C-alpha positions in Angstrom: -6.0 -30.9 39.5 -8.8 -30.9 42.1 -8.8 -28.0 44.5 -7.4 -28.9 48.0 -9.5 -28.8 51.1 -7.9 -25.5 52.1 -8.6 -24.0 48.7 -12.2 -25.2 48.8 -12.6 -23.6 52.3 -11.1 -20.3 51.1 -13.3 -20.2 48.0 -16.4 -20.7 50.1 -15.2 -18.2 52.6 -14.8 -15.5 49.9 -18.1 -16.4 48.2 -19.9 -16.1 51.5 -18.3 -12.7 52.2 -20.0 -11.4 49.0 -23.2 -13.5 48.9 -25.6 -14.8 51.4 -24.8 -18.5 51.9 -28.1 -19.6 50.4 -27.4 -17.6 47.2 -23.9 -19.2 47.0 -25.5 -22.6 47.4 -28.1 -22.0 44.8 -25.4 -20.6 42.4 -23.1 -23.5 42.9 -25.8 -26.1 42.6 -26.8 -24.5 39.3 -23.1 -24.6 38.2 -23.2 -28.3 39.1 -26.4 -28.9 37.2 -25.2 -27.0 34.1 -21.5 -27.8 34.0 -20.3 -30.1 36.7 -22.3 -33.2 36.0 -21.7 -33.1 32.3 -18.0 -32.0 31.9 -15.3 -34.5 30.8 -13.0 -32.5 33.1 -13.0 -34.7 36.2 -11.0 -32.2 38.3 -13.5 -29.4 37.5 -16.4 -31.7 38.3 -14.9 -32.8 41.7 -14.0 -29.2 42.6 -17.6 -28.0 42.0 -19.0 -30.9 44.0 -16.6 -30.2 46.9 -17.6 -26.5 46.9 -21.3 -27.5 47.1 -20.5 -29.9 50.0 -18.5 -27.2 51.8 -21.3 -24.7 51.6 -23.8 -27.4 52.8 -21.5 -28.1 55.8 -21.4 -24.5 57.1 -22.8 -24.5 60.6 -24.1 -21.0 60.7 -26.4 -21.3 57.6 -30.1 -21.3 58.4 -31.4 -24.0 56.1 -35.0 -23.8 57.5 -37.4 -23.1 54.7 -35.1 -23.9 51.9 -35.1 -27.7 52.3 -37.6 -28.0 49.5 -35.2 -26.2 47.1 -32.3 -28.6 47.8 
């Protein structure tokens, strides 16, 4: 089962309490690159993708200077 919107928001909120948002983004894009795009588990893949999107949509993140990393 894919995580709900509320669950995704809470996961990202907790991650960003412990990690700078850019680290959380880098970590989750690596999880996508290593696991999400290759897994046969569609729920896992979609949940990872939604977490990455939620981090990208955070208004308070200063994306200047990391555009080339994305």
